[in-house]
C-alpha positions as CSV (number, residue, x, y, z in Angstrom):
1,X,9.6,-15.8,140.7
2,X,8.6,-16.7,144.1
3,X,6.3,-19.3,144.9
4,X,3.3,-17.3,145.9
5,X,3.5,-14.9,142.9
6,X,4.0,-18.0,140.5
7,X,0.7,-19.4,142.1
8,X,-1.2,-16.1,141.7
9,X,-0.3,-16.0,137.9
10,X,-1.5,-19.1,137.0
11,X,-4.7,-18.4,139.0
12,X,-5.3,-15.1,137.0
13,X,-4.6,-16.8,133.4
14,X,-6.6,-19.9,134.5
15,X,-9.8,-17.2,135.3
16,X,-9.2,-15.5,132.1
17,X,-9.2,-18.1,129.8
18,X,-12.8,-19.6,131.7
19,X,-13.9,-16.0,131.1
20,X,-13.1,-16.2,127.5
21,X,-14.5,-19.7,126.8
22,X,-17.9,-18.6,128.7
23,X,-18.1,-15.4,126.3
24,X,-17.3,-17.6,123.2
25,X,-20.0,-20.1,123.8
26,X,-23.5,-18.8,123.8
27,X,-25.9,-19.2,127.0
28,X,-27.7,-22.2,127.1
29,X,-25.9,-23.9,124.0
30,X,-25.3,-27.3,123.6
31,X,-22.1,-29.0,122.6
32,X,-21.9,-30.1,118.8
33,X,-21.8,-33.7,119.7
34,X,-25.1,-33.2,122.1
35,X,-27.2,-32.0,118.9
36,X,-29.3,-34.1,116.8
37,X,-28.4,-33.8,113.0
38,X,-31.4,-32.2,110.9
39,X,-30.3,-35.0,108.3
40,X,-31.3,-38.0,110.6
41,X,-34.5,-36.5,111.5
42,X,-35.5,-36.2,107.6
43,X,-34.2,-39.9,106.9
44,X,-36.4,-41.2,109.9
45,X,-39.6,-39.2,108.4
46,X,-38.9,-40.4,104.5
47,X,-38.5,-44.2,106.3
48,X,-41.8,-43.5,108.0
49,X,-43.7,-42.3,105.0
50,X,-42.5,-45.3,102.8
51,X,-43.8,-47.7,105.1
52,X,-47.1,-46.0,105.7
53,X,-47.4,-45.5,101.9
54,X,-46.7,-48.9,100.8
55,X,-50.4,-49.8,100.5
56,X,-51.5,-47.0,98.5
57,X,-52.9,-47.4,95.1
58,X,-50.0,-46.5,92.7
59,X,-46.6,-45.6,93.0
60,X,-45.6,-43.4,95.9
61,X,-42.9,-40.6,96.1
62,X,-42.1,-39.2,99.6
63,X,-40.4,-36.0,100.5
64,X,-39.5,-34.7,103.8
65,X,-39.1,-30.8,103.9
66,X,-36.3,-28.8,105.2
67,X,-36.1,-28.0,109.1
68,X,-35.4,-24.5,110.1
69,X,-31.5,-24.4,110.3
70,X,-31.9,-22.2,113.6
71,X,-33.2,-25.1,115.3
72,X,-31.2,-26.7,117.5
73,X,-32.3,-30.2,119.1
74,X,-30.8,-32.0,121.7
75,X,-29.5,-35.5,120.4
76,X,-32.1,-38.2,120.9
77,X,-31.6,-42.0,121.4
78,X,-35.1,-43.2,119.9
79,X,-37.1,-41.0,117.9
80,X,-41.0,-41.4,117.4
81,X,-42.6,-40.1,113.9
82,X,-46.2,-40.0,113.8
83,X,-49.0,-38.6,112.1
84,X,-51.0,-36.0,113.9
85,X,-54.6,-37.0,114.6
86,X,-56.9,-36.5,111.6
87,X,-54.1,-35.8,109.3
88,X,-53.7,-38.1,106.0
89,X,-50.5,-39.2,104.1
90,X,-51.6,-37.7,100.6
91,X,-50.4,-34.6,99.0
92,X,-48.9,-31.7,101.4
93,X,-49.4,-32.5,105.0
94,X,-47.3,-32.8,108.0
95,X,-45.7,-35.4,110.4
96,X,-44.5,-35.1,113.9
97,X,-41.4,-36.2,115.4
98,X,-40.8,-36.5,119.1
99,X,-38.0,-37.4,121.6
100,X,-38.8,-38.7,125.0
101,X,-35.3,-39.0,126.2
102,X,-32.7,-37.7,127.6
103,X,-34.2,-34.3,126.6
104,X,-37.9,-34.5,125.3
105,X,-38.9,-32.3,122.3
106,X,-41.5,-32.3,119.4
107,X,-41.4,-30.8,116.3
108,X,-43.5,-30.9,113.3
109,X,-42.3,-31.2,109.5
110,X,-43.9,-30.4,106.6
111,X,-43.9,-33.5,103.8
112,X,-45.0,-34.1,100.4
113,X,-46.6,-37.5,99.4
114,X,-47.2,-38.0,95.6
115,X,-48.9,-40.9,94.1
116,X,-48.8,-41.5,90.4
117,X,-51.1,-44.3,89.2
118,X,-54.2,-45.0,87.0
119,X,-57.8,-43.3,87.2
120,X,-61.0,-43.6,85.5
121,X,-62.5,-41.0,83.4
122,X,-65.6,-40.5,80.8
123,X,-64.9,-41.4,77.4
124,X,-67.7,-39.2,76.4
125,X,-70.3,-37.1,77.7
126,X,-72.5,-39.6,79.9
127,X,-76.2,-38.9,81.3
128,X,-77.4,-39.1,84.6
129,X,-79.1,-42.8,85.0
130,X,-76.9,-44.3,82.1
131,X,-75.6,-47.7,83.1
132,X,-72.0,-47.6,82.5
133,X,-70.3,-50.0,80.0
134,X,-66.8,-50.5,79.3
135,X,-67.0,-48.3,76.0
136,X,-67.9,-45.2,78.2
137,X,-64.7,-45.5,80.2
138,X,-61.2,-44.4,79.5
139,X,-58.1,-45.2,82.0
140,X,-55.5,-42.4,82.5
141,X,-52.3,-42.0,84.5
142,X,-51.5,-39.0,86.7
143,X,-50.8,-38.0,90.2
144,X,-53.6,-39.4,92.3
145,X,-53.3,-36.6,95.3
146,X,-54.4,-34.3,92.7
147,X,-57.1,-35.6,91.6
148,X,-60.7,-35.2,93.6
149,X,-61.2,-37.4,96.7
150,X,-63.0,-40.6,96.2
151,X,-61.6,-40.9,92.4
152,X,-62.4,-44.3,90.5
153,X,-58.9,-46.3,90.0
154,X,-60.4,-49.5,88.5
155,X,-63.2,-49.4,85.6
156,X,-64.3,-52.7,87.5
157,X,-65.8,-50.3,90.1
158,X,-67.8,-48.3,87.6
159,X,-69.1,-50.9,84.9
160,X,-73.0,-51.7,85.6
161,X,-73.4,-48.8,87.6
162,X,-75.4,-45.6,86.8
163,X,-74.4,-41.9,87.6
164,X,-76.5,-39.9,89.4
165,X,-75.4,-36.4,87.5
166,X,-74.5,-36.0,83.9
167,X,-70.7,-35.4,82.9
168,X,-69.0,-34.2,80.1
169,X,-66.0,-35.9,78.6
170,X,-63.0,-36.8,79.8
171,X,-64.1,-36.0,83.4
172,X,-62.7,-38.0,86.3
173,X,-65.0,-40.7,87.7
174,X,-65.7,-40.3,91.6
175,X,-67.3,-43.1,93.6
176,X,-70.2,-40.9,95.0
177,X,-71.4,-40.3,91.3
178,X,-72.1,-43.9,90.9
179,X,-75.1,-45.7,92.1
180,X,-75.8,-49.4,91.8
181,X,-78.8,-50.3,89.8
182,X,-81.8,-51.8,91.7
183,X,-82.4,-55.5,91.1
184,X,-85.7,-55.2,92.8
185,X,-88.3,-52.5,92.1
186,X,-91.2,-51.3,94.3
187,X,-94.2,-53.3,93.0
188,X,-92.3,-55.7,91.1
189,X,-93.4,-59.3,91.3
190,X,-90.4,-61.3,92.5
191,X,-89.8,-64.8,93.7
192,X,-88.5,-65.2,97.3
193,X,-86.4,-68.1,97.5
194,X,-85.9,-69.8,101.2
195,X,-82.8,-71.8,102.1
196,X,-81.9,-73.9,104.9
197,X,-80.1,-77.0,105.8
198,X,-81.2,-79.7,103.1
199,X,-84.3,-77.7,101.6
200,X,-85.0,-74.8,99.3
201,X,-88.5,-73.4,99.0
202,X,-89.7,-70.9,96.4
203,X,-92.8,-68.6,96.5
204,X,-94.1,-65.6,94.9
205,X,-94.7,-61.8,96.2
206,X,-94.6,-58.5,95.6
207,X,-91.6,-55.9,96.4
208,X,-92.4,-53.0,99.0
209,X,-89.0,-51.6,98.5
210,X,-86.5,-51.0,96.0
211,X,-83.2,-52.9,96.5
212,X,-79.7,-53.1,94.8
213,X,-78.1,-56.4,94.6
214,X,-76.9,-57.4,98.3
215,X,-79.4,-54.9,99.9
216,X,-82.0,-55.8,102.1
217,X,-85.8,-55.9,100.1
218,X,-89.1,-56.2,101.7
219,X,-91.7,-58.2,100.3
220,X,-95.8,-58.9,100.6
221,X,-96.2,-62.3,100.3
222,X,-99.3,-63.6,98.5
223,X,-100.8,-64.5,102.4
224,X,-100.5,-60.9,103.2
225,X,-97.2,-61.3,105.4
226,X,-94.3,-58.9,104.7
227,X,-91.0,-60.5,105.1
228,X,-87.3,-59.2,104.7
229,X,-84.8,-60.6,102.4
230,X,-81.4,-60.1,100.4
231,X,-81.9,-58.9,96.9
232,X,-80.0,-61.0,94.2
233,X,-78.9,-59.6,90.8
234,X,-81.4,-61.6,89.2
235,X,-84.5,-60.0,90.8
236,X,-85.0,-62.8,93.4
237,X,-84.9,-62.2,97.1
238,X,-83.0,-64.8,99.2
239,X,-84.2,-65.9,103.2
240,X,-81.5,-68.1,104.5
241,X,-82.3,-69.9,107.7
């Protein structure tokens, strides 16, 4: 074969090979080694969830949902997993995963956070205004993410408080249903204790407002002056200097 014909044949074979490869690879597709495996994204999400839920009251179980297998993402050197603004890692929600380089991308993945722990229920029907004692309460275990928002998880959070509504037996207690009883009642005679460095003075007065322990109470002194102090559990009002 003449040299010119040999070169022509080789050139045609090379052109046919290149054309065949171009037809076999879809336009815009990335080489396999340049794609980010979905499994690594899910592992990064689950590690993020384990760290973020470490302080929750109970045992947390986290699961990252499946990523659409048709989704192709460029390989990423360092992925950033984050919670969208306003979201809470509780129950079924979503988290974001983003890559800054070499090819930026961001996706959102559904996740499930379950928290198994203790919560407090009413041991029997309880009336509005009733002060709660240990015998009025029961402790149960379950998935806290399926409980009402603000569910009480420790009996100590409820004992000594009163209910703002009546509830039936075996109902989960919520913090917004509990009220700290007033230590100082309007119109009640109270002792006002003034304390400072090296001195303590007590005087009598009459409460102008209701106040629970730790809240600010106003008292009209026998002199006619109205002062403000901190209500104490024993019914006194303390003023510190």
